[in-house]
C-alpha positions, 0 to 999 in steps of 0.5 A, spaced: 500 500 500 502 506 498 500 513 501 498 518 495 499 525 495 493 529 497 490 534 492 489 541 495 485 547 494 485 551 489 487 545 484 482 545 479 482 537 479 478 538 485 472 541 481 472 535 476 466 530 475 469 523 476 467 518 471 463 511 473 467 505 474 466 500 469 469 494 472 472 492 479 479 488 478 485 488 482 488 494 480 481 498 483 482 494 489 489 496 490 487 503 489 482 502 494 487 500 499 492 506 497 486 510 498 485 507 505 492 508 507 492 515 505 486 517 509 488 513 515 495 517 514 492 524 513 488 522 518 481 523 516 475 519 516 473 519 508 477 520 502 474 520 494 479 518 489 479 525 486 482 527 492 489 523 490 488 526 482 484 520 480 477 522 477 473 515 478 467 514 482 470 511 488 470 513 495 473 510 502 470 511 509 471 509 516 467 513 521 470 508 527 472 512 533 479 512 536 480 506 540 475 502 536 477 497 531 477 500 524 471 499 520 474 501 513 468 501 507 469 502 500 464 505 495 464 504 488 459 508 483 455 511 490 449 514 488 444 517 493 437 514 492 433 517 497 434 523 502 430 525 508 427 532 509 430 532 516 436 536 516 442 535 521 448 540 522 455 537 522 462 541 523 466 539 517 473 539 514 476 536 508 483 533 507 483 537 501 482 544 505 487 543 511 485 546 517 479 549 515 472 547 518 465 550 518 458 547 519 454 544 514 447 542 514 445 536 510 439 531 510 440 527 516 439 520 513 440 518 506 439 511 502 445 509 498 446 504 492 453 502 491 458 497 489 463 494 494 470 492 494 468 486 491 463 489 486 457 486 489 451 491 489 449 493 495 444 499 498 445 502 505 441 506 509 446 512 513 444 517 518 449 521 523 456 522 521 456 516 516 450 520 512 454 526 512 461 523 510 458 519 505 454 526 502 461 530 503 465 525 499 459 524 494 460 531 493 467 530 491 465 525 485 461 531 482 466 536 483 463 539 489 466 542 495 463 542 502 465 550 502 460 550 496 455 549 502 457 555 506 456 563 505 459 566 499 463 571 503 466 565 507 467 561 501 471 566 497 475 568 503 477 560 504 479 560 496 483 566 497 487 564 503 488 557 499 490 561 492 495 565 496 498 559 500 499 555 493 502 561 490 507 562 495 509 555 495 510 555 487 515 561 488 
């Protein structure tokens, strides 16, 4: 397994829509393993393939708490089938927008259809942190960032800060 470098805002790759995965093979499983290794190293609780520069519709999540056994999950071609009218608010962060957090309101529960690591089609009901994390990562697959769910003023300030930081690193 290999830890991959993370794509950081304002890199335009983060705004790309990811392409559906045609088949689950050993190469894709290796990518899933690399993504999990990268996510745990960061450390984070979710990672979309686009965040390591791979525009394919796959994400990994582990919302287990510290001290609990790891519970890695792989979602290939995830699709939200149903969202609740009830909303919940979580303070979100993102490995591609380091050290920035903001409260985001999303549907409290969702139903997701996806393929697992072995290519088996599954449907899952999610609520709480898992529902929030799934929606956050599925947004990534569509070129949407969590800062797109906050006020325009705050979003512009964050983008400006990261653009300035990227320019100073390029010098």
